[in-house]
Z-matrix of the N, CA and C atoms (Angstrom, degrees):
N
C 1 1.419
C 2 1.507 1 111.04
N 3 1.359 2 119.96 1 -52.84
C 4 1.453 3 121.66 2 177.95
C 5 1.518 4 108.99 3 -91.25
N 6 1.272 5 113.99 4 143.17
C 7 1.448 6 118.98 5 178.32
C 8 1.526 7 109.86 6 -73.35
N 9 1.286 8 114.61 7 154.08
C 10 1.464 9 120.75 8 176.85
C 11 1.551 10 108.02 9 -65.61
N 12 1.265 11 120.18 10 131.36
C 13 1.445 12 123.88 11 -177.16
C 14 1.546 13 111.45 12 -62.13
N 15 1.299 14 118.96 13 -38.16
C 16 1.454 15 123.07 14 -179.99
C 17 1.547 16 109.76 15 -64.46
N 18 1.332 17 115.58 16 -43.62
C 19 1.442 18 117.72 17 -177.41
C 20 1.556 19 110.16 18 -69.62
N 21 1.317 20 115.89 19 -38.83
C 22 1.462 21 119.71 20 177.98
C 23 1.545 22 111.81 21 -64.82
N 24 1.323 23 114.89 22 -41.48
C 25 1.477 24 118.37 23 176.46
C 26 1.518 25 112.30 24 -64.44
N 27 1.315 26 116.04 25 -41.29
C 28 1.470 27 119.93 26 -180.00
C 29 1.556 28 110.31 27 -64.72
N 30 1.331 29 117.51 28 -40.01
C 31 1.442 30 121.05 29 176.08
C 32 1.473 31 111.98 30 -64.92
N 33 1.338 32 116.97 31 -44.90
C 34 1.456 33 120.21 32 178.30
C 35 1.571 34 110.96 33 -63.89
N 36 1.317 35 117.81 34 -41.36
C 37 1.461 36 121.30 35 178.54
C 38 1.524 37 110.00 36 -61.67
N 39 1.339 38 116.90 37 -41.75
C 40 1.461 39 120.97 38 178.28
C 41 1.536 40 110.72 39 -61.86
N 42 1.330 41 117.36 40 -44.13
C 43 1.431 42 122.65 41 177.97
C 44 1.518 43 111.05 42 -61.89
N 45 1.312 44 117.27 43 -41.81
C 46 1.472 45 121.22 44 -179.89
C 47 1.537 46 109.74 45 -68.02
N 48 1.305 47 117.55 46 -39.77
C 49 1.497 48 120.53 47 176.91
C 50 1.509 49 111.20 48 -61.29
N 51 1.345 50 117.38 49 -41.38
C 52 1.470 51 122.11 50 178.24
C 53 1.509 52 109.91 51 -65.11
N 54 1.313 53 117.31 52 -41.56
C 55 1.508 54 120.41 53 -179.79
C 56 1.511 55 109.58 54 -65.94
N 57 1.313 56 117.52 55 -43.41
C 58 1.492 57 121.15 56 -179.95
C 59 1.563 58 108.51 57 -63.25
N 60 1.325 59 117.31 58 -41.97
C 61 1.442 60 119.53 59 -179.70
C 62 1.532 61 111.41 60 -63.65
N 63 1.326 62 116.34 61 -40.92
C 64 1.481 63 120.26 62 177.14
C 65 1.505 64 110.84 63 -63.55
N 66 1.305 65 117.72 64 -41.93
C 67 1.454 66 121.11 65 -178.92
C 68 1.512 67 111.23 66 -68.52
N 69 1.303 68 117.58 67 -36.27
C 70 1.477 69 120.93 68 176.83
C 71 1.505 70 110.52 69 -67.06
N 72 1.310 71 118.15 70 -39.35
C 73 1.468 72 121.71 71 176.71
C 74 1.520 73 110.44 72 -62.30
N 75 1.283 74 117.19 73 -42.29
C 76 1.499 75 121.09 74 177.61
C 77 1.511 76 110.43 75 -66.07
N 78 1.320 77 117.19 76 -38.50
C 79 1.436 78 120.76 77 177.70
C 80 1.517 79 112.27 78 -63.44
N 81 1.304 80 119.10 79 -42.58
C 82 1.456 81 123.34 80 176.69
C 83 1.520 82 111.54 81 -65.63
N 84 1.308 83 116.33 82 -40.38
C 85 1.471 84 119.46 83 177.62
C 86 1.498 85 110.18 84 -66.62
N 87 1.341 86 120.28 85 -38.28
C 88 1.452 87 122.57 86 177.79
C 89 1.524 88 109.92 87 -65.70
N 90 1.294 89 119.01 88 -40.63
C 91 1.452 90 121.82 89 179.97
C 92 1.543 91 109.75 90 -63.65
N 93 1.347 92 116.25 91 -40.45
C 94 1.457 93 118.75 92 177.50
C 95 1.549 94 111.21 93 -64.37
N 96 1.339 95 115.26 94 -41.51
C 97 1.453 96 119.28 95 176.94
C 98 1.508 97 112.80 96 -63.21
N 99 1.317 98 117.33 97 -39.08
C 100 1.475 99 121.92 98 176.69
C 101 1.527 100 110.86 99 -62.58
N 102 1.321 101 117.91 100 -41.37
C 103 1.445 102 121.77 101 179.16
C 104 1.542 103 110.26 102 -66.30
N 105 1.327 104 118.44 103 -41.11
C 106 1.464 105 120.15 104 176.84
C 107 1.519 106 110.54 105 -65.50
N 108 1.310 107 118.43 106 -39.54
C 109 1.481 108 121.60 107 174.98
C 110 1.512 109 112.39 108 -59.73
N 111 1.321 110 117.05 109 -45.73
C 112 1.488 111 120.06 110 178.96
C 113 1.516 112 110.00 111 -64.28
N 114 1.301 113 119.04 112 -40.94
C 115 1.449 114 121.96 113 179.75
C 116 1.523 115 110.87 114 -64.99
N 117 1.320 116 117.05 115 -41.04
C 118 1.471 117 121.18 116 179.81
C 119 1.567 118 110.30 117 -64.95
N 120 1.341 119 115.70 118 -40.29
C 121 1.474 120 119.15 119 178.79
C 122 1.536 121 110.91 120 -66.75
N 123 1.307 122 116.70 121 -41.24
C 124 1.462 123 120.60 122 177.19
C 125 1.513 124 111.27 123 -61.02
N 126 1.362 125 116.40 124 -43.23
C 127 1.464 126 120.17 125 -179.54
C 128 1.513 127 110.18 126 -66.71
N 129 1.334 128 118.34 127 -38.28
C 130 1.452 129 120.82 128 179.83
C 131 1.557 130 109.50 129 -65.47
N 132 1.283 131 117.39 130 -40.72
C 133 1.491 132 121.09 131 -179.64
C 134 1.536 133 106.96 132 -64.97
N 135 1.346 134 119.71 133 -39.06
C 136 1.450 135 121.59 134 179.47
C 137 1.516 136 112.52 135 -66.01
N 138 1.344 137 115.99 136 -32.26
C 139 1.457 138 118.82 137 -178.59
C 140 1.524 139 114.28 138 -78.18
N 141 1.336 140 118.31 139 -21.70
C 142 1.425 141 121.17 140 -177.17
C 143 1.546 142 110.54 141 -76.74
N 144 1.335 143 116.04 142 142.94
C 145 1.458 144 119.27 143 -178.35
C 146 1.541 145 108.79 144 -69.54
N 147 1.332 146 115.44 145 154.64
C 148 1.462 147 116.11 146 178.75
C 149 1.535 148 112.87 147 -61.77
N 150 1.274 149 117.44 148 153.50
C 151 1.453 150 120.42 149 -179.76
C 152 1.490 151 112.29 150 -65.72
N 153 1.308 152 116.26 151 139.03
C 154 1.483 153 120.61 152 -179.27
C 155 1.537 154 108.01 153 -75.69
N 156 1.315 155 115.33 154 146.61
C 157 1.476 156 118.20 155 179.32
C 158 1.531 157 108.96 156 -64.58
N 159 1.296 158 118.90 157 150.15
C 160 1.487 159 119.78 158 177.72
C 161 1.507 160 111.08 159 -61.33
N 162 1.296 161 116.21 160 146.47
C 163 1.498 162 117.56 161 179.09
C 164 1.522 163 110.63 162 -65.75
N 165 1.334 164 112.98 163 151.22
C 166 1.461 165 119.21 164 179.20
C 167 1.513 166 108.70 165 -68.08
N 168 1.339 167 113.44 166 148.80
C 169 1.456 168 120.29 167 179.62
C 170 1.549 169 108.86 168 -69.32
N 171 1.320 170 117.90 169 138.68
C 172 1.481 171 119.37 170 174.69
C 173 1.509 172 110.39 171 -65.06
N 174 1.330 173 116.04 172 158.54
C 175 1.481 174 118.88 173 179.44
C 176 1.527 175 109.63 174 -59.98
N 177 1.316 176 113.72 175 144.63
C 178 1.455 177 118.68 176 -179.18
C 179 1.508 178 113.00 177 -82.61
N 180 1.332 179 115.17 178 -176.34
C 181 1.419 180 122.55 179 -178.68
C 182 1.518 181 112.96 180 -62.97
N 183 1.332 182 116.89 181 -39.40
C 184 1.455 183 121.42 182 -179.24
C 185 1.524 184 110.44 183 -62.13
N 186 1.308 185 116.90 184 -41.61
C 187 1.441 186 121.35 185 179.82
C 188 1.565 187 109.90 186 -63.59
N 189 1.330 188 116.38 187 -44.97
C 190 1.447 189 119.69 188 178.74
C 191 1.538 190 110.69 189 -61.63
N 192 1.309 191 116.77 190 -44.53
C 193 1.500 192 117.90 191 178.36
C 194 1.523 193 113.24 192 -63.94
N 195 1.305 194 115.99 193 -38.96
C 196 1.500 195 120.47 194 177.60
C 197 1.538 196 110.11 195 -62.21
N 198 1.323 197 117.21 196 -46.53
C 199 1.460 198 120.64 197 -179.45
C 200 1.524 199 109.56 198 -65.99
N 201 1.322 200 116.89 199 -42.44
C 202 1.486 201 118.61 200 178.07
C 203 1.509 202 111.83 201 -62.58
N 204 1.309 203 115.96 202 -42.07
C 205 1.495 204 121.10 203 177.97
C 206 1.525 205 112.87 204 -61.53
N 207 1.362 206 115.27 205 -45.49
C 208 1.475 207 119.93 206 176.93
C 209 1.505 208 111.85 207 -63.05
N 210 1.311 209 118.48 208 -40.75
C 211 1.446 210 122.27 209 178.46
C 212 1.528 211 109.69 210 -64.65
N 213 1.303 212 116.04 211 -43.87
C 214 1.500 213 119.11 212 -179.51
C 215 1.503 214 111.14 213 -64.96
N 216 1.366 215 116.61 214 -39.40
C 217 1.471 216 120.11 215 178.79
C 218 1.521 217 110.43 216 -65.84
N 219 1.341 218 116.53 217 -42.61
C 220 1.491 219 119.72 218 -179.37
C 221 1.524 220 109.50 219 -66.08
N 222 1.272 221 118.72 220 -37.85
C 223 1.473 222 122.22 221 177.90
C 224 1.501 223 109.18 222 -67.25
N 225 1.255 224 118.89 223 -45.47
C 226 1.516 225 122.07 224 178.81
C 227 1.512 226 109.75 225 -60.45
N 228 1.325 227 116.58 226 -47.94
C 229 1.460 228 121.49 227 -179.39
C 230 1.535 229 110.27 228 -61.07
N 231 1.324 230 116.44 229 -45.35
C 232 1.460 231 118.32 230 179.72
C 233 1.494 232 111.62 231 -66.37
N 234 1.266 233 120.63 232 -37.36
C 235 1.464 234 124.23 233 -179.80
C 236 1.559 235 110.20 234 -68.30
N 237 1.337 236 117.51 235 -40.13
C 238 1.461 237 119.55 236 179.53
C 239 1.528 238 111.66 237 -71.23
N 240 1.315 239 117.54 238 -33.50
C 241 1.481 240 120.32 239 -179.84
C 242 1.549 241 110.79 240 -72.52
N 243 1.311 242 115.53 241 -32.27
C 244 1.454 243 117.72 242 -178.91
C 245 1.518 244 113.40 243 -78.73
N 246 1.276 245 118.35 244 -21.54
C 247 1.486 246 120.39 245 179.30
C 248 1.451 247 111.72 246 -90.41
């Protein structure tokens, strides 16, 4: 009626060994896939062009006011000299 304890243990040990072997194979396959993924990422980074430098800032308000003032002064000076 009851199974022999030694036979049951041996059967369970065999099942556990098979499960461990399957998990180890999956672990090795996952490590290989991770290495391929890292290599693909590295290759993609190497293929991309270097990042462009950020664009220069446009002239500020002070520069605009200075240029406008200089232009106004030159226009005024030219107008007064011609009259």
